[in-house]
C-alpha positions as CSV (number, residue, x, y, z in Angstrom):
1,M,0.0,0.0,0.0
2,N,1.1,3.6,-0.6
3,R,2.9,4.8,2.5
4,L,1.0,8.2,2.7
5,I,-2.3,6.4,2.6
6,Q,-1.1,4.1,5.4
7,H,-0.3,7.3,7.5
8,T,-3.4,9.3,6.7
9,G,-6.1,6.7,6.3
10,S,-7.5,8.6,3.3
11,R,-8.5,6.9,0.1
12,Y,-6.0,8.8,-2.1
13,P,-2.5,10.3,-1.4
14,I,-3.8,13.9,-2.0
15,I,-3.4,16.5,0.7
16,Q,-5.0,20.0,0.8
17,A,-2.6,22.7,1.8
18,P,-3.1,24.5,5.1
19,M,-3.8,28.1,3.8
20,G,-4.5,30.6,6.5
21,W,-8.2,31.5,7.0
22,I,-9.0,29.4,3.9
23,A,-8.2,25.8,5.1
24,R,-11.1,25.4,7.4
25,S,-13.9,22.9,7.8
26,Q,-15.9,23.9,4.7
27,L,-13.0,23.1,2.4
28,A,-11.2,20.5,4.4
29,S,-14.4,18.3,4.8
30,A,-15.1,18.5,1.1
31,V,-11.5,17.2,0.4
32,C,-11.9,14.4,3.0
33,E,-15.3,13.3,1.5
34,A,-13.8,13.2,-2.0
35,G,-11.1,10.8,-0.8
36,G,-8.2,13.2,0.0
37,M,-6.8,14.5,3.3
38,G,-8.3,17.8,4.4
39,I,-6.1,19.9,6.7
40,I,-7.3,22.6,9.2
41,E,-5.0,25.6,9.4
42,T,-3.8,27.3,12.6
43,S,-1.5,29.9,10.9
44,S,-4.2,32.6,11.0
45,G,-3.5,32.8,14.7
46,E,-7.3,32.7,15.4
47,I,-6.8,30.0,18.0
48,D,-10.4,29.7,19.3
49,N,-11.9,29.8,15.8
50,C,-9.4,27.1,14.6
51,K,-10.2,24.9,17.5
52,N,-13.9,25.2,16.7
53,E,-13.1,24.3,13.1
54,I,-11.3,21.1,14.2
55,L,-14.3,20.2,16.3
56,A,-16.7,21.0,13.4
57,M,-15.0,18.4,11.2
58,S,-16.7,15.5,13.1
59,D,-20.1,16.9,12.1
60,L,-19.2,17.3,8.4
61,T,-17.2,14.1,7.7
62,N,-16.4,10.7,9.2
63,K,-13.3,10.5,7.2
64,P,-9.8,11.2,8.7
65,F,-8.4,14.7,8.6
66,G,-5.3,16.6,9.8
67,V,-4.1,19.8,11.4
68,N,-1.2,22.1,10.5
69,L,1.0,23.6,13.3
70,P,3.2,26.5,12.2
71,L,5.8,26.2,14.9
72,L,7.2,29.7,15.0
73,F,3.8,31.2,15.3
74,L,2.5,29.1,18.2
75,K,2.2,31.4,21.2
76,D,2.1,28.4,23.6
77,D,1.4,24.7,23.9
78,S,-2.4,25.1,23.8
79,M,-2.9,24.1,20.1
80,V,-0.6,21.1,20.4
81,N,-2.4,20.0,23.5
82,F,-5.8,20.5,21.9
83,C,-4.8,18.3,18.9
84,V,-3.8,15.6,21.3
85,D,-6.9,15.8,23.4
86,A,-9.2,16.1,20.2
87,G,-7.8,12.7,18.9
88,V,-6.2,14.3,15.8
89,K,-4.1,11.5,14.1
90,F,-2.2,13.4,11.4
91,V,-0.3,16.7,11.8
92,T,1.9,18.7,9.4
93,T,4.3,21.1,11.1
94,S,5.9,24.0,9.3
95,A,7.8,27.3,9.9
96,G,10.3,26.1,12.5
97,D,12.1,23.2,14.2
98,P,9.8,20.2,14.8
99,T,12.0,18.9,17.6
100,K,10.2,20.9,20.3
101,Y,6.9,19.1,19.9
102,I,7.8,15.8,18.1
103,S,7.8,13.7,21.2
104,V,4.5,15.0,22.6
105,L,2.8,14.5,19.2
106,K,4.3,11.0,18.5
107,D,3.7,9.8,22.1
108,A,0.0,10.6,21.5
109,G,0.0,8.4,18.4
110,I,0.0,11.3,16.0
111,T,1.8,11.0,12.6
112,V,3.9,14.0,11.9
113,Y,5.1,15.3,8.5
114,H,7.2,18.5,8.4
115,A,7.2,21.0,5.6
116,V,10.6,21.8,4.1
117,P,11.9,23.8,1.2
118,S,15.5,22.5,1.1
119,L,17.6,19.4,1.4
120,D,19.3,20.8,4.6
121,G,15.8,21.4,6.1
122,A,14.8,17.9,5.2
123,I,17.8,16.3,6.8
124,K,17.2,18.3,10.0
125,A,13.6,17.2,10.1
126,I,14.5,13.5,9.5
127,N,17.0,13.7,12.3
128,A,14.3,15.2,14.6
129,G,12.3,12.0,14.1
130,V,9.4,13.1,11.8
131,D,7.4,10.4,10.0
132,G,7.5,12.2,6.6
133,L,8.1,15.4,4.7
134,V,6.0,17.9,2.8
135,V,8.6,19.0,0.2
136,E,7.8,22.5,-1.1
137,G,9.2,23.6,-4.4
138,T,9.7,27.2,-5.4
139,E,6.7,26.8,-7.8
140,G,4.2,26.9,-5.0
141,G,2.4,29.9,-3.5
142,G,2.6,31.5,-0.2
143,F,5.7,31.7,2.0
144,K,8.8,30.5,0.2
145,S,12.6,29.9,0.6
146,P,14.7,32.7,-0.8
147,V,16.7,30.0,-2.5
148,E,14.6,29.0,-5.5
149,V,14.8,25.2,-6.1
150,G,12.3,23.4,-8.4
151,L,10.2,20.7,-6.9
152,L,11.5,17.8,-9.0
153,V,15.2,18.6,-8.3
154,L,14.4,19.0,-4.6
155,I,12.5,15.7,-4.3
156,Q,15.4,13.9,-6.1
157,S,18.0,15.4,-3.8
158,I,16.2,14.3,-0.7
159,R,15.7,10.8,-2.3
160,Q,19.4,10.5,-2.7
161,N,19.7,11.0,1.1
162,S,16.7,9.2,2.5
163,D,13.7,6.9,1.8
164,I,11.3,8.8,4.0
165,P,7.8,9.4,2.7
166,I,7.4,12.6,0.7
167,I,4.4,14.7,-0.1
168,A,5.3,16.9,-3.1
169,A,4.0,20.5,-3.0
170,G,4.3,23.2,-5.6
171,G,2.8,23.6,-9.1
172,I,0.7,20.4,-9.1
173,V,-2.9,20.6,-10.3
174,D,-3.5,17.4,-12.3
175,G,-2.7,13.7,-12.8
176,S,0.2,14.4,-15.0
177,G,1.8,16.6,-12.4
178,M,1.1,13.9,-9.8
179,A,2.6,11.2,-12.0
180,A,5.8,13.4,-12.5
181,V,6.5,13.8,-8.9
182,F,5.8,10.1,-8.1
183,A,8.4,9.3,-10.8
184,A,10.8,11.5,-9.0
185,G,10.2,9.7,-5.6
186,A,7.1,11.2,-4.0
187,D,4.5,9.3,-2.1
188,G,1.7,11.9,-2.5
189,I,0.9,15.5,-3.4
190,Q,-0.3,18.6,-1.7
191,M,-2.3,21.2,-3.5
192,G,-3.2,24.8,-2.4
193,T,-4.0,27.0,-5.4
194,R,-6.0,24.3,-7.1
195,F,-8.2,23.9,-4.0
196,V,-8.4,27.7,-3.5
197,S,-10.1,27.9,-6.9
198,S,-12.6,25.1,-6.2
199,K,-16.3,25.6,-5.7
200,E,-16.1,24.7,-2.0
201,S,-13.4,27.2,-1.3
202,P,-14.6,30.0,0.9
203,V,-12.7,32.8,-0.9
204,H,-14.5,35.5,-3.0
205,T,-15.2,34.8,-6.7
206,N,-12.9,37.6,-7.7
207,F,-9.9,35.7,-6.3
208,K,-11.0,32.5,-8.0
209,N,-11.5,34.3,-11.4
210,K,-8.1,36.0,-11.0
211,I,-6.5,32.6,-10.7
212,L,-8.3,31.4,-13.9
213,E,-7.2,34.6,-15.8
214,S,-3.5,34.3,-14.8
215,N,-0.8,32.7,-17.0
216,I,2.1,30.6,-15.8
217,D,4.0,33.8,-15.4
218,G,1.2,35.4,-13.5
219,T,3.0,35.3,-10.1
220,L,5.9,37.2,-8.5
221,M,8.4,36.2,-5.9
222,L,8.5,39.1,-3.5
223,N,10.7,40.4,-0.7
224,K,13.7,38.3,-1.8
225,S,16.2,40.4,0.2
226,S,14.2,40.2,3.4
227,K,11.7,38.0,5.2
228,P,9.2,36.6,4.6
229,V,9.7,35.7,0.9
230,I,6.4,35.1,-0.8
231,R,4.9,34.1,-4.1
232,A,1.7,36.0,-5.0
233,L,-0.4,36.9,-8.0
234,K,0.6,39.9,-10.1
235,S,-1.4,43.0,-9.2
236,N,-0.8,46.8,-8.9
237,L,0.2,46.2,-5.3
238,T,2.6,43.3,-5.9
239,N,4.1,45.0,-8.9
240,S,4.9,48.0,-6.7
241,I,6.3,45.7,-4.0
242,E,8.6,44.1,-6.5
243,K,9.8,47.5,-7.7
244,K,10.6,48.6,-4.1
245,G,12.3,45.3,-3.6
246,I,11.0,45.0,0.0
247,M,7.7,44.3,1.6
248,D,6.2,46.0,4.6
249,M,4.3,43.5,6.8
250,A,1.5,46.0,6.9
251,D,0.7,45.0,3.3
252,F,-0.7,41.7,4.8
253,M,-3.1,43.4,7.3
254,K,-6.0,43.4,4.8
255,I,-5.6,39.8,3.6
256,Q,-9.1,38.9,4.7
257,E,-10.5,41.8,2.7
258,L,-8.9,40.1,-0.3
259,Y,-10.0,36.6,0.5
260,F,-13.6,37.3,1.5
261,E,-14.5,40.7,0.1
262,G,-12.8,40.3,-3.3
263,N,-10.6,43.4,-3.2
264,M,-7.6,42.1,-5.2
265,E,-5.5,45.1,-4.3
266,A,-6.0,44.8,-0.5
267,A,-3.0,42.5,0.0
268,P,-0.8,40.0,-1.9
269,A,-2.9,37.1,-3.2
270,L,-0.8,34.1,-2.3
271,S,-0.8,31.7,-5.3
272,G,1.5,29.3,-7.0
273,Q,2.7,29.1,-10.6
274,S,0.0,26.5,-11.2
275,V,-2.5,29.3,-11.7
276,G,-1.5,29.1,-15.4
277,L,-2.7,25.5,-15.5
278,I,-6.1,26.2,-13.9
279,H,-8.9,27.1,-16.4
280,E,-12.2,26.2,-14.6
281,I,-13.7,26.3,-11.2
282,K,-14.7,22.8,-10.3
283,T,-16.0,20.9,-7.2
284,V,-13.3,19.3,-5.0
285,K,-14.7,15.9,-6.0
286,Q,-14.3,16.7,-9.7
287,I,-10.8,17.8,-9.1
288,I,-9.7,14.7,-7.2
289,D,-11.6,12.3,-9.4
290,E,-10.0,13.8,-12.5
291,I,-6.5,13.7,-11.1
292,I,-6.8,10.1,-10.1
293,I,-8.1,9.1,-13.6
294,E,-5.4,11.0,-15.4
295,F,-2.7,9.7,-13.0
296,N,-3.6,6.1,-13.7
297,Q,-3.8,6.8,-17.5
298,V,-0.3,8.5,-17.5
299,C,1.2,5.7,-15.4
300,N,-0.2,3.1,-17.8
301,E,1.1,5.0,-20.8
302,M,4.5,5.4,-19.4
303,G,4.7,1.7,-18.6
304,K,4.9,1.1,-22.4
305,Y,8.2,2.9,-22.7
306,K,11.3,0.7,-22.6
307,F,14.6,1.7,-24.1
């Protein structure tokens, strides 16, 4: 059996990315019901709301789901303890060193995958004792490493050093992309931008339509000389940030206005290069079903090649 499916209990090795404010029970439960692994975010910092979203999952689906813990942004141990007490079985950690909480989580029977953008980060996480990795290529949206390494190269470099299970993230929206990263050594995929533009996504239609209208060069890497580095859609705001070369964190203060009110100039719209591959708003079930069909077709076709 696929190692990621063994760890998650989901039908397919497809994970939904933990986008702040977006990855909540409405979207995550739809992913779970369609056979993927829905993840509840906690990066928004709205701790009580996120706890309620975790509890709401049991009313929306009987399928397994996970929670993301952004380590540097946890003010205390309360969210970690809540996940343990709530019986969460799968956690992804990010933005920090997993060593601090790895024993607490694993002692509670929780499977832990850590998000990494580099080979060095992967080795550190492996040494910390994680069960798997979410390997994030530069193609993906959101917070990025200033060192731009493509997903396929990154997966292969980690594979040369370890056989640990890998979830590939960045630029994947279909079965062909899934087959490509599996060929490179991945055990599953994580998608953010593709699910943001789904029918069940809670974001405003303006955001979804902007994704559909964008080409593969429709995003910018911003703030490369400072932190955090992000990939976001091109807009008047992000074009001006790129020209300045540095981003004020105040630019993020109105992110919810962008997400839920549709003001595309209110903040940087975090998105990956995969925007250029998305041409239609579909249900989560359509997205996952089509990926699996295409993945199987591609694998069957590739099996014919022998040189």
